[in-house]
C-alpha positions in Angstrom: 154.7 -19.1 -81.7 152.0 -21.7 -81.1 149.6 -22.5 -83.8 146.0 -21.3 -83.2 143.1 -23.7 -83.5 139.3 -23.5 -83.3 137.3 -24.7 -80.3 134.2 -24.9 -82.5 134.0 -28.1 -84.6 135.0 -27.6 -88.2 132.9 -29.4 -90.8 133.5 -32.9 -92.1 135.4 -33.2 -95.3 132.8 -32.7 -98.0 131.6 -36.1 -99.2 131.5 -37.0 -102.8 128.1 -36.4 -104.4 125.8 -39.4 -104.6 123.6 -40.8 -107.4 120.4 -42.5 -106.5 120.0 -46.1 -107.5 119.6 -49.8 -107.0 121.5 -52.7 -108.3 121.5 -54.4 -111.7 117.7 -54.2 -112.3 118.3 -51.6 -114.9 121.0 -53.4 -116.8 121.7 -52.3 -120.4 122.0 -48.6 -119.7 125.1 -46.9 -118.4 126.4 -47.4 -114.9 124.6 -44.2 -113.9 121.4 -46.2 -114.7 121.7 -47.3 -111.1 119.6 -44.1 -110.6 116.5 -46.1 -109.7 115.0 -46.6 -106.2 113.4 -50.0 -106.8 114.2 -53.2 -108.6 112.4 -54.1 -111.8 109.2 -55.9 -111.1 109.6 -59.6 -111.5 113.3 -59.6 -110.4 114.0 -61.9 -107.4 114.8 -60.2 -104.1 118.3 -60.3 -102.8 119.2 -59.7 -99.1 122.3 -57.8 -100.2 120.2 -55.5 -102.3 117.9 -54.8 -99.4 120.9 -53.8 -97.2 122.2 -51.7 -100.1 119.0 -49.8 -100.2 119.3 -48.9 -96.6 123.0 -48.0 -97.0 122.2 -45.8 -100.0 119.4 -43.9 -98.1 121.7 -43.3 -95.2 124.4 -42.2 -97.6 122.1 -39.7 -99.2 121.0 -38.4 -95.9 124.6 -37.9 -94.8 125.4 -36.0 -97.9 122.4 -33.7 -97.5 123.2 -33.0 -93.8 126.8 -32.3 -94.8 125.7 -29.7 -97.2 123.3 -28.2 -94.7 125.9 -27.9 -91.9 128.4 -26.4 -94.2 126.0 -23.8 -95.3 125.1 -23.0 -91.6 128.8 -22.8 -90.6 129.4 -20.5 -93.5 126.6 -18.3 -92.3 128.0 -18.3 -88.7 131.5 -17.5 -90.0 130.2 -14.6 -92.1 127.9 -13.1 -89.4 129.7 -13.9 -86.1 133.1 -15.1 -87.1 135.0 -18.1 -85.5 135.6 -17.4 -81.8 139.0 -15.8 -81.4 141.0 -13.2 -79.4 143.7 -10.9 -80.6 146.8 -10.4 -78.5 149.6 -7.9 -78.8 152.9 -9.6 -78.1 155.9 -7.9 -76.4 157.7 -7.5 -79.7 154.8 -5.4 -81.0 153.3 -8.1 -83.2 149.6 -8.9 -83.0 148.3 -12.5 -83.2 144.8 -13.8 -83.5 144.2 -17.0 -81.6 141.2 -19.4 -81.8 141.3 -21.3 -78.5 141.9 -20.8 -74.9 144.8 -23.3 -75.0 146.4 -21.3 -77.8 146.2 -18.2 -75.6 148.0 -20.0 -72.8 150.6 -21.3 -75.1 151.5 -18.0 -76.6 151.8 -16.1 -73.3 154.4 -16.8 -70.6 153.2 -17.5 -67.1 154.9 -14.5 -65.7 153.0 -11.8 -63.8 153.6 -9.3 -66.6 151.3 -11.4 -68.9 148.5 -12.0 -66.5 146.5 -8.9 -67.5 147.0 -9.6 -71.2 145.9 -13.2 -70.7 142.9 -12.3 -68.6 141.7 -9.8 -71.2 142.3 -12.2 -74.1 140.4 -15.0 -72.3 137.5 -12.6 -71.6 137.4 -11.5 -75.3 137.4 -15.1 -76.4 134.6 -16.0 -74.0 132.5 -13.2 -75.2 133.1 -14.2 -78.8 132.3 -17.8 -78.1 129.1 -16.8 -76.3 128.0 -14.9 -79.4 128.8 -17.9 -81.6 127.0 -20.3 -79.3 123.9 -18.1 -79.3 123.8 -17.8 -83.1 124.5 -21.5 -83.3 121.5 -22.4 -81.2 119.3 -20.0 -83.2 120.1 -21.5 -86.6 120.8 -25.1 -85.5 124.4 -25.6 -86.7 125.6 -27.9 -84.0 122.4 -30.0 -84.0 122.8 -30.5 -87.8 126.5 -31.5 -87.3 125.5 -34.1 -84.7 122.8 -35.4 -87.0 125.4 -35.7 -89.8 127.7 -37.7 -87.6 124.9 -40.0 -86.5 124.0 -40.6 -90.2 127.6 -41.2 -91.1 127.9 -43.8 -88.3 124.8 -45.5 -89.8 126.4 -45.5 -93.2 129.5 -47.3 -91.8 127.4 -49.8 -89.9 125.3 -50.6 -93.0 128.4 -50.8 -95.2 129.8 -53.4 -92.8 126.5 -55.2 -92.8 126.5 -55.2 -96.6 129.9 -56.8 -96.6 128.7 -59.6 -94.4 125.4 -60.2 -96.3 125.8 -63.0 -98.9 124.5 -62.0 -102.4 122.2 -64.5 -104.1 122.0 -62.8 -107.5 124.0 -60.6 -109.9 122.0 -57.7 -108.5 123.5 -58.3 -105.1 127.0 -58.5 -106.4 126.6 -55.3 -108.4 125.2 -53.6 -105.3 128.3 -54.5 -103.3 130.6 -53.3 -106.0 128.7 -50.1 -106.5 128.8 -49.3 -102.7 132.5 -50.0 -102.6 133.1 -47.6 -105.5 131.0 -44.8 -104.0 132.4 -45.2 -100.4 135.9 -45.3 -101.9 135.3 -41.9 -103.4 136.5 -43.3 -106.7 133.4 -44.1 -108.7 134.2 -41.8 -111.6 137.9 -41.0 -111.7 139.8 -43.2 -109.4 142.8 -44.4 -111.4 144.8 -46.3 -108.9 144.4 -49.9 -107.7 141.8 -51.2 -106.9 139.3 -48.8 -108.4 139.8 -49.6 -112.1 139.5 -53.3 -111.3 136.4 -52.8 -109.3 134.8 -50.7 -112.0 135.7 -53.4 -114.6 134.1 -56.1 -112.4 131.0 -54.0 -112.1 130.8 -53.6 -115.9 131.3 -57.3 -116.3 128.4 -58.1 -113.9 126.1 -55.6 -115.7 127.0 -57.0 -119.1 126.5 -60.6 -118.0 123.2 -59.6 -116.3 122.0 -57.9 -119.5 122.8 -61.1 -121.4 120.9 -63.3 -118.9 118.0 -60.9 -118.4 117.6 -58.8 -121.6 114.4 -57.2 -120.5 
């Protein structure tokens, strides 16, 4: 029997939560002391830090949109249900299918299945129409598109960050912090290269604290 699938777009994999922050300007605290949105006054600007700020803002927006679209999809699933059609097979079993292609795969092309297929396709179209109407009302698809756009901007800015030379320890720390967060391993990644990157970030913060105690 063919595997059913949804025609509606399922949500992105939930992204790891983010912590606000800028680079090493708040050295001396824990790594989570990155939770500041501006560098300490008097610290020299670094182009890498500037790109990091934009990347971080886009990353936060993507995370927020991800949560929004997941909540909206949950609401649609609970109130309307994912578009589907149920077919009774010749052997007496009933199967629920979630796409028109799945309906065609399950049924033979013989004339004895034409009526069953037509009814299943009609049921599916009706269910899809109900989903689409509810979707437009609550803005699920629009939110999903916005999330994708924000995620694309995150990728573009991450690439830009990798190409922007750092001119301070703050810039180096910003690059390392972005790599850790984008690698979904900031807190508990135990495999190479995450422990090494965390260690390097700790070294940069420790050296920065020594050079700029305030």
